[in-house]
Structures are given as structure tokens and as C-alpha cells.
N, CA, C and O atoms as a Tinker XYZ file with bonds, in Angstrom:
   340  protein
     1  N    -46.797000  -49.271000   97.611000    73     2
     2  CA   -46.050000  -48.185000   97.871000    64     1     3
     3  C    -44.599000  -47.900000   96.902000    63     2     4     5
     4  O    -43.919000  -46.876000   96.822000    81     3
     5  N    -44.465000  -48.994000   96.341000    73     3     6
     6  CA   -43.522000  -48.895000   95.382000    64     5     7
     7  C    -44.800000  -47.960000   93.895000    63     6     8     9
     8  O    -43.989000  -47.235000   93.318000    81     7
     9  N    -45.748000  -47.806000   93.416000    73     7    10
    10  CA   -46.437000  -47.759000   92.839000    64     9    11
    11  C    -46.488000  -45.521000   93.224000    63    10    12    13
    12  O    -46.831000  -44.526000   92.588000    81    11
    13  N    -45.927000  -45.813000   94.569000    73    11    14
    14  CA   -45.959000  -44.028000   94.629000    64    13    15
    15  C    -45.171000  -44.054000   94.083000    63    14    16    17
    16  O    -45.274000  -43.590000   92.948000    81    15
    17  N    -44.229000  -44.456000   94.403000    73    15    18
    18  CA   -42.884000  -44.013000   94.390000    64    17    19
    19  C    -42.120000  -43.595000   92.936000    63    18    20    21
    20  O    -41.231000  -42.789000   92.659000    81    19
    21  N    -43.038000  -44.694000   92.041000    73    19    22
    22  CA   -42.576000  -44.234000   90.673000    64    21    23
    23  C    -43.172000  -43.246000   90.317000    63    22    24    25
    24  O    -42.608000  -42.432000   89.586000    81    23
    25  N    -44.742000  -43.025000   90.833000    73    23    26
    26  CA   -45.396000  -42.297000   90.104000    64    25    27
    27  C    -45.190000  -40.573000   91.294000    63    26    28    29
    28  O    -46.013000  -39.657000   91.281000    81    27
    29  N    -43.906000  -40.594000   92.170000    73    27    30
    30  CA   -43.260000  -39.305000   92.481000    64    29    31
    31  C    -42.054000  -39.450000   91.346000    63    30    32    33
    32  O    -41.710000  -38.539000   90.593000    81    31
    33  N    -41.548000  -40.632000   91.376000    73    31    34
    34  CA   -39.993000  -40.412000   90.193000    64    33    35
    35  C    -40.506000  -39.909000   88.956000    63    34    36    37
    36  O    -39.953000  -38.925000   88.464000    81    35
    37  N    -41.748000  -40.585000   88.223000    73    35    38
    38  CA   -42.057000  -39.425000   87.528000    64    37    39
    39  C    -42.533000  -38.085000   86.665000    63    38    40    41
    40  O    -42.432000  -37.565000   85.554000    81    39
    41  N    -43.336000  -37.837000   88.448000    73    39    42
    42  CA   -43.813000  -36.172000   88.502000    64    41    43
    43  C    -42.478000  -35.840000   88.203000    63    42    44    45
    44  O    -42.104000  -35.476000   87.088000    81    43
    45  N    -41.505000  -36.004000   89.537000    73    43    46
    46  CA   -40.050000  -35.211000   89.422000    64    45    47
    47  C    -39.431000  -35.133000   88.083000    63    46    48    49
    48  O    -39.278000  -34.110000   87.415000    81    47
    49  N    -39.035000  -36.547000   87.720000    73    47    50
    50  CA   -39.217000  -36.463000   86.134000    64    49    51
    51  C    -39.537000  -35.517000   84.726000    63    50    52    53
    52  O    -39.011000  -35.605000   83.617000    81    51
    53  N    -40.085000  -35.037000   84.976000    73    51    54
    54  CA   -41.154000  -34.759000   84.138000    64    53    55
    55  C    -41.291000  -32.654000   84.935000    63    54    56    57
    56  O    -41.553000  -31.729000   84.166000    81    55
    57  N    -41.070000  -32.442000   86.320000    73    55    58
    58  CA   -40.288000  -31.364000   86.655000    64    57    59
    59  C    -39.172000  -30.975000   85.089000    63    58    60    61
    60  O    -39.080000  -30.109000   84.219000    81    59
    61  N    -38.397000  -32.471000   85.571000    73    59    62
    62  CA   -37.101000  -31.430000   84.647000    64    61    63
    63  C    -36.767000  -31.840000   84.094000    63    62    64    65
    64  O    -35.573000  -32.138000   84.071000    81    63
    65  N    -37.514000  -32.106000   83.349000    73    63    66
    66  CA   -37.442000  -31.885000   81.398000    64    65    67
    67  C    -37.841000  -30.240000   81.580000    63    66    68    69
    68  O    -37.196000  -29.192000   81.617000    81    67
    69  N    -39.354000  -30.640000   81.678000    73    67    70
    70  CA   -40.454000  -29.144000   81.827000    64    69    71
    71  C    -38.722000  -27.226000   81.851000    63    70    72    73
    72  O    -38.328000  -26.346000   81.085000    81    71
    73  N    -38.410000  -27.791000   83.441000    73    71    74
    74  CA   -37.231000  -26.636000   83.776000    64    73    75
    75  C    -35.887000  -26.545000   83.053000    63    74    76    77
    76  O    -35.216000  -25.515000   82.994000    81    75
    77  N    -35.484000  -27.977000   82.389000    73    75    78
    78  CA   -34.351000  -27.706000   81.150000    64    77    79
    79  C    -35.345000  -26.655000   80.118000    63    78    80    81
    80  O    -35.111000  -25.447000   80.067000    81    79
    81  N    -36.699000  -27.430000   79.158000    73    79    82
    82  CA   -36.837000  -26.792000   78.472000    64    81    83
    83  C    -36.880000  -25.370000   78.428000    63    82    84    85
    84  O    -36.087000  -24.745000   77.723000    81    83
    85  N    -37.648000  -24.872000   79.050000    73    83    86
    86  CA   -37.091000  -23.359000   79.735000    64    85    87
    87  C    -36.942000  -22.217000   79.941000    63    86    88    89
    88  O    -37.394000  -21.073000   79.893000    81    87
    89  N    -35.559000  -23.372000   80.381000    73    87    90
    90  CA   -34.423000  -22.809000   80.201000    64    89    91
    91  C    -33.381000  -21.852000   78.804000    63    90    92    93
    92  O    -32.523000  -21.094000   78.352000    81    91
    93  N    -34.199000  -22.555000   78.787000    73    91    94
    94  CA   -32.559000  -22.771000   76.974000    64    93    95
    95  C    -33.195000  -22.276000   75.786000    63    94    96    97
    96  O    -34.408000  -22.331000   75.584000    81    95
    97  N    -32.098000  -21.655000   74.785000    73    95    98
    98  CA   -32.257000  -21.843000   73.611000    64    97    99
    99  C    -33.139000  -20.200000   73.113000    63    98   100   101
   100  O    -33.863000  -19.912000   72.160000    81    99
   101  N    -32.599000  -19.387000   74.349000    73    99   102
   102  CA   -33.432000  -17.826000   74.024000    64   101   103
   103  C    -31.827000  -16.643000   73.585000    63   102   104   105
   104  O    -30.886000  -16.168000   74.221000    81   103
   105  N    -32.464000  -16.616000   71.719000    73   103   106
   106  CA   -32.163000  -16.100000   71.358000    64   105   107
   107  C    -32.037000  -14.377000   70.969000    63   106   108   109
   108  O    -33.132000  -13.851000   71.163000    81   107
   109  N    -31.363000  -13.736000   70.652000    73   107   110
   110  CA   -31.905000  -12.566000   70.274000    64   109   111
   111  C    -32.248000  -12.697000   68.414000    63   110   112   113
   112  O    -32.122000  -13.465000   67.460000    81   111
   113  N    -32.683000  -11.520000   68.744000    73   111   114
   114  CA   -33.373000  -11.748000   66.824000    64   113   115
   115  C    -32.702000  -10.688000   65.900000    63   114   116   117
   116  O    -32.686000  -10.658000   64.669000    81   115
   117  N    -32.172000   -9.858000   66.767000    73   115   118
   118  CA   -31.199000   -8.924000   65.637000    64   117   119
   119  C    -29.176000   -8.448000   65.957000    63   118   120   121
   120  O    -28.631000   -7.518000   66.553000    81   119
   121  N    -28.794000   -9.329000   65.399000    73   119   122
   122  CA   -27.981000   -9.830000   65.455000    64   121   123
   123  C    -26.740000   -8.740000   66.814000    63   122   124   125
   124  O    -26.919000   -7.828000   67.621000    81   123
   125  N    -25.888000   -9.350000   66.472000    73   123   126
   126  CA   -25.629000   -8.446000   67.844000    64   125   127
   127  C    -24.302000   -7.188000   66.503000    63   126   128   129
   128  O    -24.233000   -7.530000   65.322000    81   127
   129  N    -23.417000   -5.829000   67.026000    73   127   130
   130  CA   -22.489000   -5.505000   66.408000    64   129   131
   131  C    -21.346000   -6.126000   66.863000    63   130   132   133
   132  O    -21.369000   -6.995000   67.735000    81   131
   133  N    -20.154000   -5.648000   66.215000    73   131   134
   134  CA   -19.299000   -6.647000   66.510000    64   133   135
   135  C    -18.508000   -4.451000   68.327000    63   134   136   137
   136  O    -19.066000   -3.378000   68.553000    81   135
   137  N    -17.566000   -4.896000   68.733000    73   135   138
   138  CA   -17.186000   -4.601000   69.362000    64   137   139
   139  C    -16.065000   -3.599000   68.282000    63   138   140   141
   140  O    -15.726000   -3.803000   67.116000    81   139
   141  N    -15.680000   -2.423000   69.289000    73   139   142
   142  CA   -13.767000   -2.050000   67.869000    64   141   143
   143  C    -12.307000   -2.483000   68.216000    63   142   144   145
   144  O    -11.212000   -2.326000   67.677000    81   143
   145  N    -12.927000   -3.316000   69.762000    73   143   146
   146  CA   -11.645000   -4.165000   70.056000    64   145   147
   147  C    -12.213000   -5.628000   69.182000    63   146   148   149
   148  O    -11.300000   -5.994000   68.442000    81   147
   149  N    -13.591000   -6.663000   69.048000    73   147   150
   150  CA   -13.456000   -6.944000   68.006000    64   149   151
   151  C    -13.193000   -7.219000   66.591000    63   150   152   153
   152  O    -12.843000   -8.142000   65.856000    81   151
   153  N    -13.629000   -5.607000   66.546000    73   151   154
   154  CA   -13.006000   -5.714000   64.544000    64   153   155
   155  C    -11.387000   -5.432000   64.411000    63   154   156   157
   156  O    -10.835000   -5.277000   63.321000    81   155
   157  N    -10.645000   -5.383000   65.801000    73   155   158
   158  CA    -8.986000   -5.082000   65.271000    64   157   159
   159  C     -8.933000   -5.830000   65.792000    63   158   160   161
   160  O     -7.728000   -6.066000   65.715000    81   159
   161  N     -9.554000   -6.966000   66.726000    73   159   162
   162  CA    -8.736000   -8.373000   66.365000    64   161   163
   163  C     -8.989000   -9.555000   65.641000    63   162   164   165
   164  O     -8.576000  -10.669000   65.962000    81   163
   165  N     -9.769000   -9.251000   64.525000    73   163   166
   166  CA   -10.305000   -9.711000   63.420000    64   165   167
   167  C     -9.147000   -9.858000   62.130000    63   166   168   169
   168  O     -9.225000  -10.965000   61.599000    81   167
   169  N     -8.366000   -9.187000   61.686000    73   167   170
   170  CA    -7.615000   -9.373000   60.930000    64   169   171
   171  C     -6.986000   -7.693000   60.981000    63   170   172   173
   172  O     -7.463000   -6.739000   61.596000    81   171
   173  N     -5.838000   -7.736000   60.163000    73   171   174
   174  CA    -4.475000   -6.285000   60.348000    64   173   175
   175  C     -5.430000   -5.314000   59.936000    63   174   176   177
   176  O     -5.437000   -4.296000   60.627000    81   175
   177  N     -6.297000   -5.364000   58.922000    73   175   178
   178  CA    -6.857000   -3.832000   57.456000    64   177   179
   179  C     -7.588000   -3.475000   59.513000    63   178   180   181
   180  O     -7.121000   -2.482000   60.070000    81   179
   181  N     -8.857000   -4.552000   60.488000    73   179   182
   182  CA    -8.637000   -3.732000   61.210000    64   181   183
   183  C     -8.412000   -3.394000   62.040000    63   182   184   185
   184  O     -9.056000   -2.558000   62.673000    81   183
   185  N     -7.395000   -3.924000   62.360000    73   183   186
   186  CA    -6.239000   -2.799000   63.432000    64   185   187
   187  C     -5.657000   -2.231000   62.917000    63   186   188   189
   188  O     -4.644000   -2.048000   63.592000    81   187
   189  N     -5.600000   -1.770000   62.076000    73   187   190
   190  CA    -5.225000   -0.368000   61.024000    64   189   191
   191  C     -5.695000    1.259000   61.769000    63   190   192   193
   192  O     -5.341000    2.336000   62.248000    81   191
   193  N     -7.275000   -0.085000   61.198000    73   191   194
   194  CA    -7.637000    0.724000   61.143000    64   193   195
   195  C     -8.760000    1.854000   62.658000    63   194   196   197
   196  O     -9.273000    2.965000   62.797000    81   195
   197  N     -8.521000    0.277000   63.584000    73   195   198
   198  CA    -8.820000    1.312000   64.436000    64   197   199
   199  C     -7.119000    1.937000   64.626000    63   198   200   201
   200  O     -7.125000    3.165000   64.533000    81   199
   201  N     -6.678000    1.756000   64.701000    73   199   202
   202  CA    -5.176000    2.671000   65.602000    64   201   203
   203  C     -4.786000    3.517000   64.948000    63   202   204   205
   204  O     -3.674000    4.023000   65.096000    81   203
   205  N     -5.920000    3.972000   63.771000    73   203   206
   206  CA    -5.734000    5.167000   62.789000    64   205   207
   207  C     -6.901000    5.759000   63.749000    63   206   208   209
   208  O     -6.642000    6.871000   64.208000    81   207
   209  N     -8.183000    5.173000   64.135000    73   207   210
   210  CA    -9.489000    6.037000   64.488000    64   209   211
   211  C     -8.708000    6.907000   66.185000    63   210   212   213
   212  O     -8.554000    8.102000   66.436000    81   211
   213  N     -8.340000    5.500000   67.133000    73   211   214
   214  CA    -7.243000    6.201000   68.274000    64   213   215
   215  C     -6.528000    7.534000   68.634000    63   214   216   217
   216  O     -6.641000    8.324000   69.571000    81   215
   217  N     -5.746000    7.474000   67.518000    73   215   218
   218  CA    -4.632000    8.717000   66.936000    64   217   219
   219  C     -5.380000    9.131000   66.475000    63   218   220   221
   220  O     -4.903000    8.744000   65.408000    81   219
   221  N     -6.841000    9.975000   65.970000    73   219   222
   222  CA    -7.414000   10.112000   65.103000    64   221   223
   223  C     -8.372000   11.005000   66.036000    63   222   224   225
   224  O     -8.675000   12.154000   65.716000    81   223
   225  N     -8.890000   10.299000   67.383000    73   223   226
   226  CA    -9.406000   10.879000   68.894000    64   225   227
   227  C     -8.140000   11.680000   69.578000    63   226   228   229
   228  O     -8.065000   12.692000   70.274000    81   227
   229  N     -7.673000   11.224000   69.320000    73   227   230
   230  CA    -6.391000   11.325000   70.703000    64   229   231
   231  C     -6.130000   13.092000   70.468000    63   230   232   233
   232  O     -4.953000   13.402000   70.656000    81   231
   233  N     -6.987000   14.177000   70.118000    73   231   234
   234  CA    -5.934000   15.501000   69.505000    64   233   235
   235  C     -5.632000   15.964000   69.971000    63   234   236   237
   236  O     -5.270000   17.084000   69.611000    81   235
   237  N     -5.440000   15.309000   71.809000    73   235   238
   238  CA    -4.924000   17.083000   72.654000    64   237   239
   239  C     -4.392000   15.971000   74.040000    63   238   240   241
   240  O     -4.772000   14.863000   74.417000    81   239
   241  N     -3.575000   16.723000   74.403000    73   239   242
   242  CA    -2.326000   16.022000   75.581000    64   241   243
   243  C     -2.943000   15.849000   76.467000    63   242   244   245
   244  O     -2.230000   15.510000   77.412000    81   243
   245  N     -4.330000   15.914000   76.798000    73   243   246
   246  CA    -5.314000   15.932000   77.790000    64   245   247
   247  C     -6.406000   15.117000   78.155000    63   246   248   249
   248  O     -7.327000   14.939000   78.952000    81   247
   249  N     -5.577000   14.560000   76.747000    73   247   250
   250  CA    -6.958000   13.455000   76.143000    64   249   251
   251  C     -7.303000   12.610000   77.041000    63   250   252   253
   252  O     -6.741000   13.119000   78.010000    81   251
   253  N     -8.050000   11.269000   77.618000    73   251   254
   254  CA    -8.256000   10.151000   78.603000    64   253   255
   255  C     -7.196000    8.974000   77.549000    63   254   256   257
   256  O     -7.415000    8.942000   76.338000    81   255
   257  N     -6.124000    8.103000   78.147000    73   255   258
   258  CA    -6.069000    7.252000   77.038000    64   257   259
   259  C     -6.400000    6.388000   76.599000    63   258   260   261
   260  O     -7.615000    6.549000   76.712000    81   259
   261  N     -6.256000    5.346000   76.058000    73   259   262
   262  CA    -8.173000    4.414000   74.850000    64   261   263
   263  C     -7.263000    2.906000   76.280000    63   262   264   265
   264  O     -6.144000    2.704000   76.751000    81   263
   265  N     -7.972000    2.584000   76.333000    73   263   266
   266  CA    -7.646000    1.368000   77.274000    64   265   267
   267  C     -7.871000    0.445000   75.696000    63   266   268   269
   268  O     -8.708000    0.542000   74.798000    81   267
   269  N     -6.422000   -0.644000   75.953000    73   267   270
   270  CA    -6.205000   -1.904000   74.689000    64   269   271
   271  C     -6.895000   -3.428000   75.248000    63   270   272   273
   272  O     -7.543000   -4.226000   74.572000    81   271
   273  N     -6.625000   -3.501000   76.298000    73   271   274
   274  CA    -7.490000   -4.759000   76.973000    64   273   275
   275  C     -8.840000   -5.596000   75.791000    63   274   276   277
   276  O     -9.852000   -5.131000   75.266000    81   275
   277  N     -8.576000   -6.173000   75.777000    73   275   278
   278  CA    -9.785000   -7.875000   74.632000    64   277   279
   279  C     -8.890000   -6.778000   73.355000    63   278   280   281
   280  O     -9.586000   -6.057000   72.640000    81   279
   281  N     -7.770000   -6.772000   73.240000    73   279   282
   282  CA    -7.337000   -6.475000   71.979000    64   281   283
   283  C     -6.107000   -8.010000   71.785000    63   282   284   285
   284  O     -5.187000   -8.373000   72.517000    81   283
   285  N     -6.473000   -8.408000   70.890000    73   283   286
   286  CA    -5.793000   -9.639000   70.469000    64   285   287
   287  C     -4.734000   -9.958000   68.926000    63   286   288   289
   288  O     -4.926000  -10.936000   68.204000    81   287
   289  N     -3.946000   -9.199000   68.743000    73   287   290
   290  CA    -3.198000   -8.591000   66.985000    64   289   291
   291  C     -3.595000  -10.062000   66.286000    63   290   292   293
   292  O     -3.726000  -11.076000   66.971000    81   291
   293  N     -3.694000  -10.051000   65.446000    73   291   294
   294  CA    -3.816000  -10.961000   64.774000    64   293   295
   295  C     -2.784000  -11.769000   64.358000    63   294   296   297
   296  O     -1.839000  -10.988000   64.468000    81   295
   297  N     -2.230000  -13.011000   63.875000    73   295   298
   298  CA    -1.309000  -13.187000   63.439000    64   297   299
   299  C     -1.397000  -14.063000   62.459000    63   298   300   301
   300  O     -2.320000  -14.878000   62.457000    81   299
   301  N     -0.243000  -14.033000   61.249000    73   299   302
   302  CA    -0.345000  -15.362000   60.248000    64   301   303
   303  C      0.143000  -15.391000   59.921000    63   302   304   305
   304  O      0.512000  -14.401000   59.290000    81   303
   305  N      0.676000  -16.298000   59.896000    73   303   306
   306  CA     2.364000  -16.834000   58.907000    64   305   307
   307  C      2.411000  -16.976000   57.894000    63   306   308   309
   308  O      3.502000  -17.161000   57.355000    81   307
   309  N      1.473000  -16.958000   57.323000    73   307   310
   310  CA     2.272000  -16.946000   55.201000    64   309   311
   311  C      0.576000  -15.385000   55.007000    63   310   312   313
   312  O     -0.259000  -15.308000   54.106000    81   311
   313  N      0.696000  -14.737000   55.906000    73   311   314
   314  CA     0.545000  -13.161000   54.917000    64   313   315
   315  C      2.000000  -11.998000   55.254000    63   314   316   317
   316  O      2.791000  -11.713000   56.154000    81   315
   317  N      1.577000  -11.547000   53.527000    73   315   318
   318  CA     2.529000  -10.691000   53.502000    64   317   319
   319  C      2.477000   -9.828000   54.538000    63   318   320   321
   320  O      1.434000  -10.043000   55.155000    81   319
   321  N      3.388000   -8.556000   55.249000    73   319   322
   322  CA     3.472000   -7.979000   55.800000    64   321   323
   323  C      2.915000   -6.803000   55.381000    63   322   324   325
   324  O      2.700000   -6.515000   54.204000    81   323
   325  N      2.572000   -5.809000   56.772000    73   323   326
   326  CA     0.717000   -5.031000   56.741000    64   325   327
   327  C      1.423000   -3.478000   56.661000    63   326   328   329
   328  O      1.256000   -2.835000   57.698000    81   327
   329  N      2.159000   -2.803000   55.627000    73   327   330
   330  CA     2.210000   -1.176000   55.211000    64   329   331
   331  C      1.715000   -0.565000   55.575000    63   330   332   333
   332  O      0.576000   -0.532000   55.109000    81   331
   333  N      2.073000    0.628000   56.866000    73   331   334
   334  CA     1.346000    1.586000   58.020000    64   333   335
   335  C      1.004000    2.495000   56.696000    63   334   336   337
   336  O      1.932000    2.094000   55.993000    81   335
   337  N      0.372000    3.360000   55.946000    73   335   338
   338  CA     0.800000    4.548000   55.606000    64   337   339
   339  C     -0.570000    5.152000   55.923000    63   338   340
   340  O     -0.763000    6.358000   55.771000    81   339
């Protein structure tokens, strides 16, 4: 009986290993393009470019407001202050 249990345990282990290798490692071949929110959160120039683009696209008072969810302004203790032009 112990030989049957060993065989069943080995089969179960093999099945688990097979399942784990089948579900891992799938990646996209092309790198994903960063979203505007990611670009705005990456650097101060990116945030300023994002802000200018939002202002330029909001041309009328009837435009819907743009959500700012997902944007975390970058913070630096050593960088010079950014001049908005």
C-alpha cells in the first residue's frame, strides 16, 4: 500500500509542478506605452506638459473636467524650483 501512496504522491507532485510552470512567464512582446498619468507622475517637466495639454484641450466652458486620479506629483528635496512658462 505504501508504494501506491508514493506513486500517487509523485503523480500529484508532478501535476502541481506542471500546473505551476504552465501559468507563469507570459509577457507581452511589445512594451506598453506609459499613460499620461504615469508621465505626469514621473517628473516635473512631465507634470507641466500634462498640465499644459489639459489646459489646451479644455477650450470651452462646456467641456467636461479631466480626472486627476492616479497622478502623484513628483517631489524632490534637491531639485531647483520649476518655472512654469
